[in-house]
N, C-alpha and C positions, 0 to 999 in steps of 0.2 A: 533453600527455596523461598522466594518472596511470598508474603501472605496476600499480596495483591493478585487477584485472580487472573488478570490479563498478563501479568508478568510471568506467573507460574505457567500459564498456557503457552506463552511465547518460548519459554525455556524448554518446555516439553516438545514443542514443534522443532526447535533447533536440534534437540537430541535425536529425533527421528530422521531428520533430513541430513544431518552431518555425515553419516557413513555412506550415503548413496553415491554411486558412480554413474556417469553418463557418457556413453561411447561417442556421441557426436559433438560433445562439448569439450573443447581443449582446456577450458578454464571454467570453474564454477565458484561463484562468490556467495557467501552466506552472511549478509550484514548483521543478522541477529547475533553473530559471534564477534566480529571485529568492530562493529559499531554498536555494541550492546549498551554502552553508557548513554548515548543520546536516545537510543531506541526505548530503553526502559524509563528514561526521564519523560519521554513523550507519553508513555502509558501511565506513568505515575501521576503526572501533572494533569493529564486531560482524559484519561480512560477510566475514571471512577464514577459510579452512580449510573442510574438509568438514563438512556439517551432517547431522544425522539426520532432522530434520523441517523442511520449508519450508511456511509458511502463505502463502496468496495472497489479497489483497483485490482489489476492483474498481478504483475510482479515488478520488481524495481527497475527503474531506468538507470542508465550508467552515471548520470550526473545528479540523480535525486537520492532515492533511498540507498543506492549503492554507496553514496558518499556520507550521508547523514544518519542512516538508520530509521528515517521517518518516511512513511508512505508519501509518494509524490514529493519527496523532501528536497526541493530546490533550496540551495544554501541560504539566500537572503530571507526566504519565507520562514525557514526554521530558526535561523539565528536572530533575525530582527523582529519578526512578527510574533513567533512563539516564545522567543527568549531562551532557546536551547542552543548551547554551544559547548560541547564536551569533547574530550579526546576520542579520536577514532584510530583504531589500529590498522593492520594490513591483512588482506587475505593471503593465504599461502596455498598454491603459488599465485603470484600476481602477474597479470598480463602486462608486458612492458608498454603496450599502447593504451592500456586502460588502468592507469594507476589510481589507487584510492588516496585522495588527498584530504579527505574529510572536509572540514569547514574552510579549508584553504583552496578548495576546488574553484577555479575561476570560470568554469563553464556553467551555463544555465540549463536546467531541466525545463524545457518549454511546457510540457504537460503540467508540471508542478507549479510553474509560474502562473499559468492560466487558472488552475484549480484554486490554489490558495489566494491568488489575487482576487478572484470573484468573492470568496468568503470574506476576505479582509474588507473589500469595498462594501459588501452588504451588511456585515456585522460589526465592523470597526475593529474591536480588540479580539485577540485569540480567545480570551476568557469568555467573551460574549458568544462566540461561535460554538466553543466546546461545551458550553453549559448544556446544550441540547443536541449537539452533533458530534460525530466521531468519524474518522477515516481509517480504514484498514486496507491492507493488501492481502490478496488471497494467498499468494505464494511468495516467500521472501528470497527465493534463489535468483541469481543472475547467471545466465549461461552465455558463453562466448566461443566463437570459432577460433582457429589458429590465427586468423587475421585480426581478431579483435571485434569482429562483427557480432552484434547482439543477436542471440537466438531466442525466439519466442517459444513457449511450451509446445506449440503445434509442430515445431521443426524437429522435435526430439522423438525417438522411437516410443510408440504407445506403451510397449511393455515396460520401459524404464520409467514411465510416468505413473504407473499404477500405485506404487507406494507413495509417491509425491502427492497424488490426488487424495489418497486415503488420509494421509497426515494433515494436509491442508484443509480438507473438508471437515475433519474432526475438530481442528483448531477453530475454523470459522463457526461451526455449530456451537462450540463452547463460548466463543466471543458473543454470539447472539444471545445465548442463555444469560451471560453476565450483564450485557448492556440492555437487554430486553427492550429493543426499539419498537416504535410504532411504524416506522418506514425502513425498508431495506432498499437502497438505491445502487444499482450496478453502474459503474462508470464504464460503459461499453457493454456489448452483448455477452462476452465471455463471463464477466463478473456477474451480470444479471442471472445467467444460468446457474452459476455456482451458489448464488444466494438462494435461488429457488430450491436447490438440492439440500442446502443446509437448513433451510426453514422447515422442510419436510422432515428432516432428521430430528429436529428439536420440537416439532409440533408448534412452532411459532405462528402466531396469528398476524404478524406484521404484514403490512401491505408492501407489495413489491413494485419497484419502479426502475427507471433507467434514464441516464443522461448520455448524451453524445460524449465520446472519449475526446479529451483535449489534445490528443497527439498531433503534432505538426504533419504527420503522415496522412492525416484526414483532411481532404479539401474542404469539407463542410466545417470542420473546426477552425480552419484558417480564415473562414469568411465571417468570423465573429463568434467565437466559442462561448464567451460569457453571456452574451445576449441569447444564444440558442439554448444553453443550459438553464438559464433563468426562466425562459419561456416554458421549457419542458417541466421544470419543477413547479411552476405556477399552475400549468395545465393539469398536472397530475394531483394537485392539491397538497403537495409536500410543503411548499411555502405559500403564504397568503399575502 
C-alpha cells in the first residue's frame, strides 16, 4: 500500500467496487485497475498538500478517465499539459464497440477538453493550477449497455447503487480530509450534492459551490462553457 494518502484511499475504493455486479450494465469498467499507472501518477504528482479548491465530477466519460485514469482525462490534456503518459491495460470483459486504447485513443472527451482547457488558459502550466486546485471524480466506474451506450448512475437500480454510494462517499470524505480545501465545487448538481454529504460527514467547513457541467449534452455549456464557468467562479468568490 502506498504511503500517499490519496493513493491508499483510491486502492481501498477499488477493492470495494471491484466485486460488485450490476444487472442493467452489460459491461462495467474500473479504470482504477487497468489504468492504475497514470491514475496514481496523477495523484502522486498533483494530489499532495492542502488545496484551496477541489472540483468534483460524477463518473468517467468513455474517452476521458476511461482511457487515461485521470478525471475528465481527455488524452491531449493529460499527455501534453499534465505530462502524464503511462501504459494502460484492458478491462475484462471489454465491449467491442468501446475499446480502451489508453493514450492512443483518437477520440476527444469534450467535457475534459473544456474543463482542462479553461484551467490551462487561466493558469498556464499544470503545476500552477495544481498548486492550489485539484480535480476528483465521485465514482470511478463506467457502465455500458449491450449496445455500448453509456449508462449514468441514475439508470441503474437504486438497490445496486447502495454499496457504490457508500464506498464513493467514504472515499470522497477521506479525500476532503486529506486535501482540506477552502472550497468544494461540484461540476454539475449531482457532484454538488455529494460534496454536501461528504462535507457533513467530515465536519468540513469548506464553502460549497457549483459550476455548469461542460458536457456537450448541455445546451448552456455549448453556448460558451468556459465563459459561463469563469463567471460562476468569480461570482461565488472562488476566483478573484
